[in-house]
C-alpha positions in Angstrom: -14.6 -12.4 -12.3 -15.5 -11.5 -8.8 -12.8 -9.9 -6.6 -13.0 -10.3 -2.8 -10.8 -8.1 -0.6 -9.8 -9.4 2.8 -7.4 -8.5 5.6 -3.9 -9.8 4.9 -3.7 -12.3 7.7 -2.6 -15.3 5.7 1.2 -15.1 5.3 1.4 -17.6 2.4 -1.0 -15.5 0.4 1.0 -12.3 1.1 4.1 -14.1 0.1 2.5 -15.2 -3.1 1.9 -11.6 -4.1 4.9 -9.8 -2.6 7.5 -12.5 -1.9 10.6 -13.2 -3.9 11.0 -16.3 -6.1 14.2 -17.0 -4.1 13.8 -17.0 -0.3 17.3 -15.5 0.1 16.4 -12.4 -2.0 16.1 -9.0 -0.3 12.9 -7.8 -1.9 11.0 -4.9 -0.3 8.2 -7.2 1.0 6.4 -3.8 1.6 8.5 -3.0 4.6 10.4 0.1 3.4 7.7 2.6 4.6 6.4 0.4 7.4 9.5 0.2 9.6 12.5 2.4 10.5 15.2 2.4 7.8 17.8 0.9 10.1 15.6 -2.1 10.9 14.6 -2.4 7.2 18.2 -2.5 6.1 19.1 -5.1 8.8 16.5 -7.6 7.7 18.1 -9.7 5.0 16.7 -12.6 2.9 14.4 -15.0 4.9 14.3 -12.6 7.9 12.2 -10.2 5.8 9.6 -12.8 5.2 9.7 -13.9 8.9 9.0 -10.3 9.9 6.0 -10.0 7.5 4.7 -13.3 8.8 4.6 -11.8 12.3 2.8 -8.7 11.0 0.2 -11.0 9.4 -0.6 -12.4 12.8 -1.1 -9.0 14.4 -4.3 -7.0 14.7 -4.9 -5.1 12.6 -3.4 -7.0 9.7 -0.7 -5.1 7.7 -2.9 -4.5 4.7 -5.5 -6.2 2.5 -5.3 -8.9 -0.2 -7.5 -9.2 -3.3 -8.6 -12.7 -4.2 -10.0 -14.1 -7.4 -11.7 -17.2 -5.9 -9.0 -18.7 -3.6 -6.1 -17.1 -5.6 -4.4 -14.0 -4.1 -4.0 -11.6 -7.0 -3.3 -8.2 -5.3 -2.0 -6.4 -2.2 -2.5 -3.0 -0.6 -0.5 -1.8 2.3 -2.4 0.4 4.8 -1.8 1.3 8.4 -2.0 4.3 10.8 0.4 6.9 9.5 1.8 7.2 13.0 3.0 3.6 12.7 4.8 4.2 9.5 7.8 6.2 8.3 5.4 8.7 6.8 4.9 10.1 10.3 8.4 11.6 10.0 8.7 12.0 6.2 10.0 15.5 5.4 8.8 15.2 1.7 5.2 14.4 2.4 3.5 16.9 4.6 1.1 16.3 7.5 -2.1 18.2 6.6 -3.5 18.2 10.2 -3.4 16.3 13.5 -6.0 13.7 12.7 -5.0 10.1 13.2 -5.0 9.3 9.5 -4.2 6.0 7.9 -1.7 5.8 5.0 -2.3 3.7 1.9 1.1 3.6 0.2 1.4 0.4 -1.9 -0.8 -1.3 -4.4 0.4 -4.4 -6.2 -1.4 -6.6 -8.7 0.2 -9.8 -9.7 1.4 -10.2 -13.3 -1.3 -12.0 -15.3 -4.0 -10.2 -13.4 -3.4 -6.6 -14.4 -5.9 -4.5 -16.4 -8.9 -6.1 -14.7 -9.8 -3.5 -12.2 -8.1 -5.2 -9.3 -6.3 -2.0 -8.2 -9.7 -0.3 -7.8 -11.0 -3.2 -5.7 -7.8 -3.0 -3.6 -8.2 0.8 -2.9 -11.9 0.3 -2.0 -11.1 -2.7 0.2 -8.2 -0.9 2.0 -10.5 2.1 2.7 -13.2 -0.2 4.1 -10.5 -2.0 6.2 -9.3 1.4 7.6 -12.9 2.4 8.3 -13.6 -0.8 10.2 -10.5 -0.2 12.3 -11.6 3.4 13.3 -9.7 5.5 10.8 -11.2 9.0 10.3 -9.3 9.7 7.1 -7.2 7.7 4.6 -4.3 9.3 2.9 -2.4 8.1 -0.2 0.6 9.5 -2.0 0.1 8.5 -5.6 2.0 9.6 -8.7 0.5 12.6 -10.5 1.4 11.3 -13.9 -1.3 12.9 -16.1 -1.4 10.8 -19.3 2.2 9.6 -19.0 3.1 5.9 -18.7 4.5 4.8 -15.4 7.2 2.1 -15.1 5.4 -0.9 -13.5 8.1 -1.4 -10.9 7.5 2.1 -9.6 3.7 2.1 -10.0 3.3 0.7 -6.4 2.4 4.1 -5.1 -0.7 4.2 -7.3 -1.7 6.8 -9.8 -3.9 9.9 -9.2 -6.8 8.9 -11.5 -7.3 5.6 -9.6 -7.6 7.4 -6.3 -9.9 10.1 -7.8 -12.1 7.2 -9.1 -12.3 6.0 -5.4 -13.4 9.4 -4.2 -10.0 10.8 -2.9 -9.2 14.4 -3.5 -5.9 16.2 -3.7 -5.1 17.7 -0.3 -1.5 18.9 -0.8 1.6 18.9 -3.0 4.6 17.0 -1.8 8.3 17.3 -2.7 8.5 13.6 -3.3 9.0 12.2 -6.7 9.0 8.6 -8.0 10.0 7.4 -11.5 10.2 11.0 -12.6 6.7 11.9 -11.6 5.6 14.1 -8.7 3.7 12.5 -5.9 0.7 14.3 -4.4 -1.1 13.8 -1.1 -4.7 12.7 -1.6 -7.3 12.1 1.1 -10.6 10.5 1.7 -12.7 11.5 4.7 -14.4 8.5 6.2 -16.9 10.5 8.4 
């Protein structure tokens, strides 16, 4: 299996990985950290997908997709931190004033997990950020040690996967997810 990671510019492929089975569902669609809470809460059902479809047409794209051949099998959300709610997040500190990019969601489709796709997504997201001028990429994964993580809450990633990609811990946070602390990890792209 050869995994190819590309900018998430094809909405139908993003929907295949992130979208709900029912178009009227109010699934995250990876908007909760991307847009202000008030806007996020106002987008209901199909309006969520329509908003993401517009994001897919923007430059830069809202993230990257992993493909196995022509099949989209994974997603990673990455954007300049200043363009996300992480810019104002009181639980996740800002380490410095660099225009860092945030990598906050990694999702691998059921049936494709356990094949290294999350590693490919992290590497692809880092390369995407580099190509778009990011000096540093930050992530806020779970510091779960050897503990199992509930798959519905594993979207933030886990520490060991980011260490594998060359990230190092830069700071503690006061954020927790699924009972695990989240840490701030960074990778300098210079």
